[in-house]
Steps between C-alpha positions, in 0.01 A plus 500: 500500500703427186441199276784291644379536855141435395611177331698390806207574730256305282740206462577466870140542613421200284773291668487600867254493788677799652463870419674658201532877447683677219320836514690824555387547860596157633828510310584833667414368848752218455772717344651579841572345837676656801817562297610802296423327169205496263439256213156448352425130434303366204244354734415375847393146592355401837527120498260291706705180490830345400327391178441867417869572553594211271263621228638851528862382474418282200330794329801719574734242345282474189487878457850587626371706791669546837345399834536709817372342827365748756385481860380816675718725287680632809854418387762775486699384196245480219529123508139445385503758219542427133358548150326161474225333702484568874368208709334635815484216755356713780138506378402133480791265582497576871394176665673348800466140386568330831695485826667172592699507823786743455438532123260720305413478131398824335437662164724781378247781544449451875601804705736421789267657757213283373721192525608581854139554612417146392819358651428675831202267549755220515738692727749560219622775266729561204771722648712576195378800304443874497357729765215582473378173344157622389578572133775266375397172337669164551580479129690827505685396816610183324594685183754725676575281805375755755654507847377804691581629844482162674755329276732451799246262654301356208740517209403552136190383315718266291591298809132430576395341169414129505316457168429729207265492202654667197378589151800481268581717201352242261172472693562183701395462863774342712514416870827570680616366834811488712779266382446290815136424408426139409275568199656460156516831310344535156723471190484878447611570858780243476628662182498846658684369806766317299574797277517744792721265700741460208514877448568582865757223537689622194500858631585421863807727492304792353234468769747494787687803364180705475318394817396809704582490872147587610221341699228597250517506122231519231717626216532283191411132530558291813799315359705490820294276729284274283755228426559231762825354370519231769160363400556580134164675473367846423200664671305662217253663739779706656610607153149598391431690823642844431503458121231772459280292272770479232548120521146384571168616644432384856129425550501301827743420779518300821680692774635414844351704784598578860324499834363839599723663762353499849628847590651776289668820613654793316766745609586838348861606555582870447828625354649844441688385188408267214843334511453408867168335418662296222782390731250401769305290249811290435493385863121484542455256212708243692285526814221264391262766369222441247548833322740794504394799285650848475337835413672831431413849621288586195263208559488567873412867447224405260360249749494767770321743269233257379412323826485655847573162659841493331562860605455381859718191464788640294713789632537800270879474496526132399704442183436129456288223650559126505188286539564162664250215531534206738282189533467276805283257691447737796433872510760550772758322286432734207512805729829397659667432165394839364624670816831320467540613138416859596741495794779360284457767234460784749734424789757249372541605137413870557320511164129558574385785723144383570263206449130415500353152549156373390359168624125535439357427154368854425834658592694239304284575194556873549878458510493279190299772327823698478637255245175384343342839427742788537715427193203551266402822679809658345270572206306744718793738474435793268707589198591347166784286638372163617665209688577269208554123542778419255792415735271393783611139548876496556633234738852483643670274754344602835842576647557749215171688546638797696789545257273471197260762636788749500589401144139541388467840665816617325359394162177688567688809617712506185185526293320738740222247560315444826352159581310312766653187652310202636682173563449143603823558684527152647553352154690798358222609265449867409192666352638833374260738326660807338276804451494585128260644242409270211392799290843667532754374241789589732353291782437212261867508395596519868307177564732308270812652655388430857407140417829422326712648778301331778524165324875546466518545878284188543748298294787628716350341812381181320135594536202465268286756321180315598433339835131410466316702234661343194658674202195583291540797270692692767815289507507244219701745289784478752530122524720447195739782592827375645382140553468374145584137587232485770254666265578233241384242756177696549450516125551124467241434772251722319558299180433173683161610632383763249677478164227707328541780759129551558505486883532849646776620263710796609548364852829338614607388150435688177698546181426872509403589857331834543700771671421632845348816353296333225121471526479729801157577640360798315389823662405835357777751578383823657593703189322270254144542380264215581143417402344710777494873555546620856191713455187364662178438313314825438140535611446660161503188280544696181808673641641164608442350157668797340805456719518134394492593134776755540739309726417141415514422874237331714387720791526347845166424664609537863691773680874426489802714569715538184683173439342334804326225307824393330678504837224292661513235228879498519503444877378145442815289469310175443614341828180295513411583861146566376482130403543391862305199623578560867210423735497831684568730205241759399651520153273483193206267581416466130843356420489266798177360359597473133884464514515637144771751409246748360334512843824604671545871572838507323331395174310829493820700554674307223215559257478872564879528478467323165259771387739771623791349306263446204561124498122481541288721278257752648224311315580196716466725804131544423434143384260254662798274578668777700172573678463136602846513659435836666172365639703243696590792729216581742672810640544351848845669529651205686780476243589866550523445875691170481729570202862535620553778246166669578384502137155656460359230272134596566556847354671354193202267454251784544685694229465196273130458578438870448659485154273211410190689612611821328533307173225238520254639751346306789275197494149547632584306817815702568317827433226397743742395775710814451186707567355284774480801730274681251277193466476463878416868542223496239340182633519588869125559519459143371735350759252241638413378150867491387604302808208259450593450134865428580386218730286333234646239262305624197610857547863390551470305173385821330781699665752250363360526149484880501795605716727195489500445878492127580162394639671274752656795681337636813463872434522765776179670610445873460479688832173689568702816562851581380777580743504861381126533567544357848800725565297804400212402729748455784650842417842346443547725199466825699822675605587474868411804700835486673696526176820298487640284222269392218475140385421378150335157506483299179275199457439284195178389333481167680543647848268791422210314337527131588680443833459822696649349816838490325503878499 
């Protein structure tokens, strides 16, 4: 940690109740999100209260530092990245303050799934938002005005806000409410409202000329629908929702909720062409559906390959699928409406060739898994080209969707780029992910070309470059191109709220916005030497040390195929699925207990990737700080099984732990536990005494002092005979007289020496 960061850490720890980290490891964990970008901050703050946020903002103003609010770090645009202080709301500010009728008041760090679990006790839910809802925080939904698949029924997050608590750029706390509310706004709020109203009124012609003809839009600031000219008032909450933390920091909000649907059903319509599916979606969206999503052949094939249930549901020859959700008060009503939609698309319109309908909750969840999980499984695909989210949020008028898909495919073909396509087709929103290699300069240049040409096509159909994810670092560079007058309005709004430009600079408005290909996430190219040699550790320590002296490389401790460790670390795209707080998820139990970023599986991948790119020194790899983070992994392998990309985080962590042991040795307790089988073998003749001692409080006190095992734990009893001894007595180890196939049976220390019945 350099002197500046040490000073900042000491200063802020003296001012805040929350956590402050400026060390190299925490900085590297917060240098990325789910986007393609990487920017190391000066430090990380985990505020515990609005007062902490105020103190942090005031310190930033005094020291001319930037502030970057962050939720779960699952955004696709780099919206929470920056060189200043990152404020992580997900660790402590996650309280649902109260439910009052159809309203709920919540802090910014609350995860949507957590909110809906509490609302369900009252028979309600918050329907606007992403699918799945188990990672995204309310604060991040407000910051980009998330809509999600069910936008057709529940609208955008912006439309659900009733009050908002905001920390301004000068460190004030203001309470916002709808213009119709009876309470008198504070002088600061009144001044903001008057200045914004005057600006928008003056530029009415500019706004009308540049209004996109779309149902969803999160690009730029919400200047089109915040001014009620008849009432002569402006709704500041609608303006701040979607402003990406560049105008103020949202700490609390009161939101309107909906009654839980009585019955929900989902239909899957099958198409032999993508264009047919897009045309069908234009009609389906008008048939009273809750959601209407589209998947292309690439996503369908991946779903079939990764889950046998999808292989059964989806025909091998399907080119596109449209998922339709319907809500109703009776199950028969939902069934009949889905059947009617399917019949219309199959028999009347002659577009779909098959359909599946799900009415029971497990089947509905399975069908929704196509959209909630399959997109991230694209990272399971092998090769250096990855599905990159940089043009993933285009929205066009729904009636133009089929035409725009053809335009987009032509752009991709011109540049010889393949891409996956997922769409919230009912609202005309496209999530396109081109497959490109960030370590290939030609592919990086191709990114810029593809983005510029796609955005030109978007402008032709009066669409928007961002429907719900915001501009972030991915698209802010494009905002001032071709719409200079509208951008001048954005710039004026930024000056009203943040004249010092400390709030999340580089997003939406910036004097020198970074380019699309600046600050890209770093990887070690295959032909570049990294800090590790592909040679494994030699059993001859002197030979291994000699190799280190000659090559300057650190030998790997585990068995890896050449380049496999780099590929494993690279497979983690930062999507944040390992931060899930879903009830039924088996994902990382340590994270679900602590909710700290360092406990998340992706943190370990980011740290080891930092070592590979030499952003983290190899000395940090063997530090006590790294060990404390690695020890948050208990090798349960649930993350490897649940991760959409299938990243083998446990092996990466074992490599890290092995490096620590190779450099620093093992503690007495670890050495004892690692050789527990030897201890059990040598004390077997003392089994009655050992079992008696482990039941006695005094002996357990001694065990804690000597071996570090907590005296409050109930320790397992040694078996009188091991499983292997019993197997030998029962002649299970003798070959069968009849011959036949041989079986190798492996059993571990616990099953062999402590709980023989397990074997």
